[in-house]
Backbone bond lengths (Angstrom), bond angles and torsions (degrees), N, CA, C in turn:
res aa  C-N    CA-C-N  psi(-1)  N-CA   C-N-CA  omega(-1)  CA-C   N-CA-C  phi
1 M - - - 1.475 - - 1.548 106.21 -
2 D 1.346 113.03 136.66 1.493 119.02 177.30 1.504 108.94 -88.29
3 I 1.336 115.60 133.78 1.468 123.21 -177.86 1.488 110.00 -122.11
4 Y 1.370 117.53 133.43 1.433 124.49 174.22 1.519 108.42 -93.35
5 V 1.365 115.09 134.39 1.461 120.61 178.21 1.521 106.44 -124.70
6 G 1.313 116.31 113.51 1.466 121.93 -179.60 1.494 113.77 -109.44
7 N 1.334 114.59 162.89 1.490 123.58 178.18 1.521 111.28 67.82
8 L 1.345 116.52 35.14 1.471 121.05 176.65 1.522 109.08 -72.33
9 A 1.315 115.06 147.64 1.487 119.20 171.07 1.532 107.78 -64.07
10 Y 1.303 117.17 142.93 1.496 119.95 -177.40 1.513 112.83 -61.49
11 A 1.310 117.59 -22.24 1.459 120.16 -177.91 1.535 112.45 -87.57
12 T 1.312 118.92 -4.54 1.456 122.38 -178.47 1.522 111.10 -63.73
13 T 1.319 116.20 133.75 1.446 121.39 179.51 1.535 110.85 -102.52
14 D 1.348 116.20 167.93 1.480 119.80 175.41 1.531 110.66 -56.31
15 D 1.328 116.61 -43.70 1.459 121.92 -176.95 1.552 111.66 -63.96
16 E 1.314 114.88 -40.43 1.491 119.24 179.78 1.523 109.59 -65.94
17 L 1.334 116.34 -41.84 1.466 122.37 178.35 1.521 108.83 -60.84
18 R 1.309 115.88 -45.59 1.495 120.63 179.90 1.519 110.30 -59.64
19 Q 1.321 118.02 -43.28 1.481 122.40 -177.28 1.545 110.77 -62.06
20 V 1.331 115.61 -39.89 1.471 118.65 -179.25 1.534 109.74 -60.80
21 F 1.315 118.92 -40.19 1.451 122.24 -176.17 1.527 112.79 -85.48
22 E 1.331 117.98 -27.03 1.482 118.94 -179.12 1.519 111.60 -65.67
23 R 1.299 120.02 -16.82 1.445 120.41 176.27 1.533 112.53 -67.20
24 H 1.349 114.37 -14.50 1.475 120.08 -175.40 1.514 112.90 -115.11
25 G 1.333 117.33 2.68 1.478 119.61 178.25 1.519 111.49 148.71
26 A 1.331 113.60 -174.54 1.472 120.38 -178.10 1.513 111.23 -70.15
27 V 1.318 115.95 137.91 1.451 122.18 178.47 1.523 108.24 -116.72
28 E 1.332 115.43 123.56 1.454 120.43 179.40 1.524 110.12 -80.01
29 S 1.363 115.01 -42.90 1.496 119.40 178.41 1.527 108.83 -158.32
30 A 1.334 113.67 154.46 1.445 120.92 178.63 1.554 106.61 -142.97
31 R 1.328 117.09 124.93 1.471 119.59 -174.83 1.493 110.47 -140.94
32 V 1.361 114.94 124.97 1.456 121.08 171.94 1.553 107.12 -88.17
33 V 1.288 117.03 130.64 1.444 122.59 -177.28 1.518 109.07 -79.59
34 V 1.358 116.17 129.96 1.461 120.36 -179.71 1.518 111.23 -121.06
35 D 1.319 115.18 152.93 1.465 121.90 177.29 1.527 107.76 -67.73
36 R 1.306 116.70 132.20 1.473 122.42 -177.17 1.530 111.23 -64.34
37 V 1.284 118.05 -35.84 1.451 122.81 -175.88 1.531 111.80 -80.33
38 T 1.346 117.46 -50.46 1.433 121.80 -173.51 1.530 113.20 -91.39
39 G 1.302 116.41 -23.14 1.465 121.55 -175.56 1.498 113.39 75.04
40 R 1.349 117.56 7.61 1.468 123.17 179.87 1.551 109.15 -86.54
41 S 1.314 114.90 146.32 1.449 120.50 178.47 1.547 110.22 -62.09
42 K 1.329 113.98 143.56 1.487 119.22 177.08 1.542 110.24 -91.77
43 G 1.321 117.92 2.18 1.469 121.23 175.46 1.531 114.13 85.17
44 F 1.304 117.11 16.07 1.460 120.64 174.70 1.504 110.14 -148.89
45 G 1.307 116.13 165.33 1.431 120.84 -178.54 1.514 111.65 -160.10
46 F 1.348 113.92 -176.79 1.478 120.06 -179.20 1.509 109.36 -137.05
47 V 1.332 113.77 142.86 1.478 121.48 178.14 1.523 105.87 -126.54
48 V 1.337 115.55 140.19 1.460 121.65 176.43 1.509 107.45 -116.38
49 M 1.352 114.35 122.91 1.468 120.54 177.83 1.552 106.17 -119.70
50 P 1.300 117.51 128.55 1.473 119.78 -177.05 1.520 114.97 -67.25
51 S 1.315 117.91 -28.92 1.476 121.27 -179.79 1.520 110.90 -96.41
52 A 1.327 116.30 121.78 1.476 120.54 178.78 1.523 111.00 -63.31
53 D 1.342 117.55 -36.88 1.447 120.22 -179.84 1.515 110.98 -64.37
54 E 1.366 117.30 -45.59 1.464 121.56 178.73 1.529 109.80 -65.16
55 A 1.326 115.46 -39.44 1.481 119.94 -177.64 1.547 109.05 -63.70
56 N 1.353 117.71 -46.35 1.434 121.00 178.93 1.525 112.79 -62.86
57 A 1.342 115.65 -38.35 1.471 119.39 176.25 1.526 111.58 -66.86
58 A 1.306 117.32 -37.19 1.483 121.15 175.70 1.527 111.99 -64.54
59 I 1.329 115.29 -44.73 1.493 120.33 178.82 1.543 108.83 -58.10
60 A 1.321 116.03 -48.32 1.474 120.62 -178.26 1.513 110.91 -62.73
61 A 1.329 117.25 -39.07 1.462 121.73 -175.62 1.521 112.86 -77.09
62 I 1.343 118.06 -36.33 1.441 121.13 -170.57 1.520 111.88 -94.18
63 N 1.312 120.11 -33.08 1.455 122.75 -177.04 1.510 109.78 -55.30
64 G 1.301 118.23 125.93 1.467 123.71 177.02 1.500 113.09 88.26
65 T 1.360 118.45 -1.59 1.471 119.05 177.39 1.509 109.46 -87.55
66 E 1.355 115.29 161.88 1.441 120.58 -177.95 1.518 110.55 -99.36
67 V 1.340 115.23 127.92 1.463 119.71 178.22 1.524 105.66 -136.31
68 G 1.326 116.87 124.72 1.459 120.57 179.89 1.543 111.41 63.72
69 G 1.326 116.94 31.21 1.471 119.48 176.93 1.540 113.58 81.90
70 R 1.331 117.70 3.88 1.453 121.10 -178.54 1.529 110.21 -123.04
71 T 1.335 116.83 142.47 1.470 120.94 176.95 1.522 108.50 -85.57
72 L 1.338 116.21 116.74 1.478 121.08 -175.11 1.537 111.28 -75.49
73 R 1.334 113.30 145.22 1.443 121.46 170.07 1.544 105.18 -111.93
74 V 1.319 115.72 117.90 1.462 121.22 -174.09 1.534 109.64 -127.49
75 N 1.327 116.76 128.24 1.452 121.16 175.63 1.526 109.93 -156.00
76 E 1.337 114.62 171.56 1.454 118.71 177.84 1.507 108.04 -65.32
77 S 1.310 115.46 135.07 1.451 120.95 -179.38 1.522 111.24 -68.98
78 R 1.308 116.07 135.75 1.466 121.26 176.80 1.509 109.27 -99.41
79 P 1.314 117.72 146.25 1.471 119.67 178.17 1.506 110.56 -60.72
80 R 1.293 115.34 144.06 1.464 121.57 178.47 1.536 108.22 -68.96
81 T 1.326 114.43 130.02 1.460 118.09 -179.24 1.518 110.04 -85.35
82 D 1.318 115.17 151.74 1.452 118.94 178.64 1.499 107.97 -67.27
83 R 1.317 114.21 132.00 1.451 118.84 179.08 1.529 109.74 -102.90
84 P 1.334 117.00 149.71 1.463 116.77 174.75 1.543 108.66 -68.28
85 P 1.329 115.85 153.79 1.469 117.72 -179.07 1.552 110.04 -61.85
86 R 1.300 114.33 146.98 1.462 120.13 177.76 1.514 109.69 -72.59
87 R 1.318 114.36 144.98 1.486 118.16 171.96 1.467 110.10 -76.51
88 P 1.347 119.81 136.26 1.432 119.76 -178.90 1.535 110.26 -66.96
89 R 1.310 116.04 149.42 1.446 119.23 177.25 1.539 109.56 -80.63
90 P 1.308 116.16 145.17 1.470 117.84 176.21 1.503 110.21 -70.27
91 P 1.319 117.34 147.08 1.484 119.90 176.80 1.511 110.05 -57.89
92 A 1.331 116.14 150.58 1.470 121.26 179.75 1.539 110.30 -55.66
93 G 1.266 116.41 133.64 1.481 120.70 177.80 1.538 113.10 79.12
94 S 1.336 117.13 3.43 1.452 120.00 179.91 1.514 109.82 -90.47
95 A 1.313 117.06 154.40 1.427 123.31 177.08 1.530 110.45 -109.12
96 W 1.291 117.15 52.14 1.466 121.88 -178.13 1.487 111.96 -55.46
């Protein structure tokens, strides 16, 4: 089961995220999402747990707890919805 973890401290690493969830069962992967340009954490991540029962128990146990000084928001990950294409930005100084 894919799990969304929001409101992570910016210093949280993939390994630290994995450790939080491993207390509740097997973790297939744990990834903190980072900005492609700056390499800085975006403050959220995803954990994959193979067992739905363990994943649901982890969600219930971890959601609302404090880790790294931040209160985590944890729930089942929802599929990314298709977004409409972005409108291009006008060139600098242009009156588009």
